[in-house]
FIKOLZA-1660 file (N, C-alpha, C; in steps of 0.1 Angstrom, whole numbers, plus 5000, padded with zeros to 4 digits):
% residues 85
   i   px   py   pz ch aa at
   1 0579 9038 3191  A  X  N
   1 0574 9040 3176  A  X CA
   1 0583 9037 3170  A  X  C
   2 0592 9037 3160  A  X  N
   2 0606 9039 3150  A  X CA
   2 0594 9045 3138  A  X  C
   3 0604 9059 3136  A  X  N
   3 0607 9059 3122  A  X CA
   3 0617 9052 3112  A  X  C
   4 0614 9046 3101  A  X  N
   4 0627 9038 3098  A  X CA
   4 0632 9045 3086  A  X  C
   5 0625 9057 3077  A  X  N
   5 0627 9060 3068  A  X CA
   5 0639 9079 3074  A  X  C
   6 0638 9074 3089  A  X  N
   6 0641 9087 3092  A  X CA
   6 0663 9078 3096  A  X  C
   7 0662 9066 3090  A  X  N
   7 0675 9054 3097  A  X CA
   7 0677 9057 3084  A  X  C
   8 0692 9056 3088  A  X  N
   8 0701 9048 3073  A  X CA
   8 0702 9032 3079  A  X  C
   9 0711 9032 3067  A  X  N
   9 0714 9016 3068  A  X CA
   9 0719 9011 3078  A  X  C
  10 0728 9018 3090  A  X  N
  10 0733 9008 3104  A  X CA
  10 0723 9009 3114  A  X  C
  11 0710 9013 3108  A  X  N
  11 0696 9017 3119  A  X CA
  11 0700 9029 3129  A  X  C
  12 0708 9040 3130  A  X  N
  12 0710 9050 3133  A  X CA
  12 0702 9059 3127  A  X  C
  13 0696 9070 3139  A  X  N
  13 0691 9082 3133  A  X CA
  13 0700 9088 3121  A  X  C
  14 0697 9092 3111  A  X  N
  14 0704 9102 3100  A  X CA
  14 0703 9118 3107  A  X  C
  15 0712 9123 3108  A  X  N
  15 0712 9145 3116  A  X CA
  15 0710 9148 3101  A  X  C
  16 0712 9144 3088  A  X  N
  16 0705 9149 3085  A  X CA
  16 0689 9151 3080  A  X  C
  17 0686 9136 3078  A  X  N
  17 0672 9136 3079  A  X CA
  17 0664 9136 3088  A  X  C
  18 0666 9140 3106  A  X  N
  18 0659 9145 3112  A  X CA
  18 0657 9160 3116  A  X  C
  19 0671 9166 3114  A  X  N
  19 0669 9178 3111  A  X CA
  19 0663 9185 3105  A  X  C
  20 0667 9179 3087  A  X  N
  20 0659 9183 3078  A  X CA
  20 0642 9181 3078  A  X  C
  21 0636 9172 3086  A  X  N
  21 0625 9167 3088  A  X CA
  21 0620 9179 3100  A  X  C
  22 0627 9183 3107  A  X  N
  22 0624 9193 3120  A  X CA
  22 0620 9208 3113  A  X  C
  23 0633 9208 3104  A  X  N
  23 0629 9223 3096  A  X CA
  23 0618 9226 3087  A  X  C
  24 0615 9215 3079  A  X  N
  24 0600 9212 3071  A  X CA
  24 0586 9215 3081  A  X  C
  25 0584 9209 3091  A  X  N
  25 0578 9209 3102  A  X CA
  25 0573 9222 3105  A  X  C
  26 0587 9227 3111  A  X  N
  26 0586 9243 3121  A  X CA
  26 0582 9249 3110  A  X  C
  27 0585 9249 3097  A  X  N
  27 0583 9263 3085  A  X CA
  27 0569 9256 3084  A  X  C
  28 0559 9249 3085  A  X  N
  28 0549 9245 3075  A  X CA
  28 0541 9249 3093  A  X  C
  29 0543 9250 3101  A  X  N
  29 0536 9255 3116  A  X CA
  29 0537 9267 3118  A  X  C
  30 0549 9274 3115  A  X  N
  30 0552 9285 3111  A  X CA
  30 0544 9297 3106  A  X  C
  31 0543 9290 3090  A  X  N
  31 0536 9294 3078  A  X CA
  31 0522 9293 3082  A  X  C
  32 0518 9285 3089  A  X  N
  32 0499 9283 3095  A  X CA
  32 0497 9294 3106  A  X  C
  33 0509 9299 3112  A  X  N
  33 0509 9301 3124  A  X CA
  33 0506 9319 3116  A  X  C
  34 0513 9322 3109  A  X  N
  34 0515 9335 3105  A  X CA
  34 0512 9340 3098  A  X  C
  35 0503 9329 3087  A  X  N
  35 0498 9328 3072  A  X CA
  35 0505 9334 3063  A  X  C
  36 0499 9333 3050  A  X  N
  36 0507 9338 3039  A  X CA
  36 0504 9354 3034  A  X  C
  37 0490 9353 3040  A  X  N
  37 0486 9368 3031  A  X CA
  37 0498 9380 3033  A  X  C
  38 0509 9380 3046  A  X  N
  38 0516 9395 3047  A  X CA
  38 0527 9388 3036  A  X  C
  39 0529 9380 3029  A  X  N
  39 0543 9377 3015  A  X CA
  39 0536 9384 3003  A  X  C
  40 0545 9399 2998  A  X  N
  40 0544 9404 2991  A  X CA
  40 0555 9404 2976  A  X  C
  41 0565 9399 2978  A  X  N
  41 0580 9398 2974  A  X CA
  41 0584 9388 2971  A  X  C
  42 0587 9382 2967  A  X  N
  42 0596 9372 2959  A  X CA
  42 0607 9370 2975  A  X  C
  43 0616 9382 2982  A  X  N
  43 0626 9383 2989  A  X CA
  43 0614 9378 3006  A  X  C
  44 0604 9380 3006  A  X  N
  44 0596 9376 3021  A  X CA
  44 0593 9364 3016  A  X  C
  45 0587 9359 3005  A  X  N
  45 0586 9340 3000  A  X CA
  45 0600 9336 3003  A  X  C
  46 0610 9339 2998  A  X  N
  46 0625 9332 3005  A  X CA
  46 0626 9330 3014  A  X  C
  47 0625 9338 3025  A  X  N
  47 0626 9341 3040  A  X CA
  47 0617 9332 3047  A  X  C
  48 0600 9330 3043  A  X  N
  48 0588 9326 3046  A  X CA
  48 0595 9309 3045  A  X  C
  49 0601 9307 3032  A  X  N
  49 0601 9288 3027  A  X CA
  49 0616 9290 3034  A  X  C
  50 0622 9295 3042  A  X  N
  50 0637 9291 3042  A  X CA
  50 0638 9278 3050  A  X  C
  51 0631 9271 3063  A  X  N
  51 0632 9259 3067  A  X CA
  51 0631 9250 3056  A  X  C
  52 0617 9254 3049  A  X  N
  52 0617 9239 3045  A  X CA
  52 0624 9238 3029  A  X  C
  53 0629 9248 3024  A  X  N
  53 0639 9254 3011  A  X CA
  53 0655 9241 3022  A  X  C
  54 0659 9239 3035  A  X  N
  54 0673 9238 3041  A  X CA
  54 0666 9227 3047  A  X  C
  55 0655 9219 3052  A  X  N
  55 0648 9207 3050  A  X CA
  55 0654 9200 3034  A  X  C
  56 0648 9201 3027  A  X  N
  56 0649 9198 3009  A  X CA
  56 0663 9199 3007  A  X  C
  57 0675 9202 3014  A  X  N
  57 0687 9206 3008  A  X CA
  57 0694 9198 3016  A  X  C
  58 0696 9191 3031  A  X  N
  58 0698 9185 3037  A  X CA
  58 0692 9174 3032  A  X  C
  59 0682 9171 3026  A  X  N
  59 0676 9155 3022  A  X CA
  59 0687 9151 3010  A  X  C
  60 0689 9166 3001  A  X  N
  60 0696 9162 2991  A  X CA
  60 0711 9154 2993  A  X  C
  61 0720 9166 3001  A  X  N
  61 0726 9159 3004  A  X CA
  61 0730 9149 3012  A  X  C
  62 0715 9142 3014  A  X  N
  62 0719 9130 3022  A  X CA
  62 0718 9117 3016  A  X  C
  63 0708 9122 2999  A  X  N
  63 0709 9111 2994  A  X CA
  63 0721 9112 2979  A  X  C
  64 0729 9124 2978  A  X  N
  64 0740 9126 2968  A  X CA
  64 0752 9118 2972  A  X  C
  65 0753 9118 2991  A  X  N
  65 0770 9114 2996  A  X CA
  65 0760 9100 2996  A  X  C
  66 0751 9088 2995  A  X  N
  66 0754 9076 2995  A  X CA
  66 0751 9069 2981  A  X  C
  67 0750 9075 2971  A  X  N
  67 0750 9074 2956  A  X CA
  67 0768 9072 2958  A  X  C
  68 0766 9055 2952  A  X  N
  68 0780 9056 2945  A  X CA
  68 0782 9062 2934  A  X  C
  69 0779 9057 2925  A  X  N
  69 0779 9068 2914  A  X CA
  69 0766 9072 2909  A  X  C
  70 0767 9082 2898  A  X  N
  70 0758 9086 2888  A  X CA
  70 0762 9089 2879  A  X  C
  71 0748 9083 2870  A  X  N
  71 0750 9094 2852  A  X CA
  71 0735 9099 2847  A  X  C
  72 0742 9111 2841  A  X  N
  72 0730 9118 2833  A  X CA
  72 0733 9124 2822  A  X  C
  73 0722 9121 2816  A  X  N
  73 0724 9117 2801  A  X CA
  73 0717 9125 2797  A  X  C
  74 0724 9141 2789  A  X  N
  74 0721 9151 2782  A  X CA
  74 0725 9151 2766  A  X  C
  75 0713 9153 2759  A  X  N
  75 0713 9151 2751  A  X CA
  75 0716 9132 2743  A  X  C
  76 0732 9138 2732  A  X  N
  76 0739 9123 2731  A  X CA
  76 0751 9118 2739  A  X  C
  77 0754 9131 2750  A  X  N
  77 0763 9130 2762  A  X CA
  77 0759 9123 2770  A  X  C
  78 0766 9115 2778  A  X  N
  78 0766 9111 2787  A  X CA
  78 0779 9113 2800  A  X  C
  79 0771 9122 2811  A  X  N
  79 0782 9128 2821  A  X CA
  79 0782 9113 2830  A  X  C
  80 0794 9117 2837  A  X  N
  80 0794 9102 2853  A  X CA
  80 0796 9109 2863  A  X  C
  81 0794 9106 2874  A  X  N
  81 0804 9108 2884  A  X CA
  81 0801 9096 2893  A  X  C
  82 0814 9091 2894  A  X  N
  82 0815 9079 2902  A  X CA
  82 0826 9079 2916  A  X  C
  83 0817 9077 2929  A  X  N
  83 0827 9082 2943  A  X CA
  83 0836 9071 2944  A  X  C
  84 0843 9070 2948  A  X  N
  84 0862 9063 2950  A  X CA
  84 0858 9062 2966  A  X  C
  85 0861 9048 2971  A  X  N
  85 0860 9050 2985  A  X CA
  85 0873 9050 2989  A  X  C
% end
């Protein structure tokens, strides 16, 4: 069984996508096992969700690494980032 969204354009499995998925799954399993009733403050919440945050961060790196150019319009100004090869 192939999971195509874990592969990049060359057909190889992307490290960032696979590790990001593993971080998110392990974090969700861990939260399910220990429960969320013991989380009392923001620091415990950050630590409890660190695997999820790491997975999302890796996916964002993968997305922005593949984009050739990006532009953001804020108010009347437009900021652009162009990637030169």
